[in-house]
N, C-alpha and C positions, 0 to 999 in steps of 0.2 A: 659659073664657078671659075674663078681665076686660076691661072697656072700656079701650082704649089712648088715653092723652092725649098729643097732639102739640103742641109749642109753637114754631111757626115765628115769625119776626119779624113785627111788625105791618105792615099795609099803611099807606100814607101817610094814607089817610082814617081807618083804624083807630087810628093813633097820636094822632089828634086827639080821640078819644073821651075824655071825662073820667070815668073809672071809679074807684071806690074798690077797695081790695084784695079785698073780698068779691065785688064785681061781676066783677072780673077772674077770680076763681076759679070763679064759678058761671055767668057768661054765656058759654056755649060752644055751638057748632054741631056737630051730628052728621053724619057722612058714612058711607056704606056702600060697601065695595069692590065693584065690579062685575066688571071684568076688565081685564087688561093695564095695571094701574096707574090705571084710571079709577075715580072715586068719584062717587056721587050724593048729593044732600041727603037726610038721613034723619030730620031733626027737630031739636028743641032739647034740649039737655042738661038733665036734671033731677037736681040734686044730692041729692035725697031718695031716689033709687033707687041702691042699692049698685052699684058698677062691675061686680061679678061677675054681676049680673043682666041685663046687656045682652047681646044676641046676639053671636056671633062675627062678625068682619069690620067692626065699628063702631068708628070713631075719633072723638075729640072734639077740636075745635080752638077756641081762644079767638076770640071774636067780632072782636077787634081784628085778627086775621090774615086774615080773609076779608071784612072790611067794605070794599067798594069798589062800583063801579058799572059799568053798561053805558050807552052813549050811543047813542040812535037817530040814525043818519045818514039823512037823507031824500032821496028821488029829486030830482035836480037840484043837490044840494049839491056844492061843489067841494072836492076833496082833492088832496094832493100826496104823492108818495113821499118817504120820509125818505132822505137821502143816507147811504150807508155803514151802513145798518141790517142788512145781511147779517152784520156783525160782532157784532150784539147776541147775547150769550150765551144759552144755553138757560136756562129759568127755574130749573133746578137743574143746574149743570154737572157734578155728580157722579153724576147719575142713570144707571143702567145702560143703559137704552134711551131715548135722547133722543127726545122727540116734536117734530114740526115745530110751528111757531106755529099753524098752522091747526087742528091737533088740539087744542091748548090752547084755542083759540077755541071749537071744537065742545064741549069739556067745559064751558066757561063758559056757553055757550048752553043746554046741557042742564040745568046747575045752576040757571039762572035761569028755566027753563020756557018758553023761546022756541022757535020752530020755523023759524028761518032755515035755508035750504039752503046746502050747501057749493058755491058757484058764484062766478063772477066778478061783482062788483057795480059795476064802473066802465065807463063809455062804451058801454053797450049789452051786456048779458050775452049771450054767445054770438056777438057780432058783432065780428070782429077779434081774438077770443080764441084763443090756442093754448097748448099746453103744459099742465102740471099746475096745479091750484089750490093756491095757497100762502097763508100768512098774511102779508099785506103790512103793513108799518109805514107809516102815513099820518098826516098832520097837516092841520089846517084852514086854516092860515095859511102862505103861501109863505115868509115870513120865518123860519119854524121848521123848514125842511127839513133843517137840520143842527143838531140839538139838542146841547147840551153833555152829555157823558157824566155820569151820576150826578145830573143836575139833574131836578127834577120837571117835565118837559115834558109837554104834553098830546099824547102819542103813542098812537095806536090801532092795533089789529090788525083788519084787514078781509080777508076772502077775496077774492083777485084771481088772475088767471091769470099764469103766468110772463111772458108778453109784456107785460102792463100793468105788472107789477112793475118793469120796467126803463125805464118812461117818465120823462122828466125834466120834462115840462110838466104843466099842470093837467089833472086828470081829473074827470069828473062821475059822481056816484053815480047808477046807472041804476035802482035798486030799493031801497026802504027796507031797511036792515040794522042790526042791533044790533052796534056796534063795541065791542071789548074795550079798555077803558082800561088802559094799562100803568101798573102801580103806580109803578115807577121805571124809566124807559127806560134801557136798558143795564145793568139790575140784576135786575129780577124782575117777575113779575106776582103777583096775589094768589091765583091758582088753586092750591088745595092738592093735592098728590100725594105724600104722605109714604112711599111704599112703600120708599124707600131707607133708612128708619129701622128696617126689620125686622132 
């Protein structure tokens, strides 16, 4: 089975890369399917290796589609929940088995090689927390708590409990955590999961 090339739309950061046609064709990242639609980083694409020589389950994505970043939010930093973020669509609205945002965060954490735990990261982890851990949409500036749809706002996904996810006032990060930068709030993230292309 030949290497499968997937071509999702570029991330916002990826779109800013100035690549010529040859670089666009050859600068790709490889991912290996693990289970249930999750993929892990498997290396850099080598155009000198014929596609049919790659192992089964490997896909290639252009660097522009996965080029984004995580931001470390540190203990004591103030964050705010985004108003109406529950309406934010899944990263792929046509996917058969939609994943919660916290699962996408977990995939991104694994992809980047971090070891953050799935727990509530605001106002004292485990203190005053109840309910399940979800992926909360947060911002760093109170004036941004209701971003315009489709605009490149700095919205992040951070694991928080159901209780804290409904707070309307400022919350404090209680433990360093890598927050997932949304590529386009209300549109998508950059985390690749192309199983629906099969």
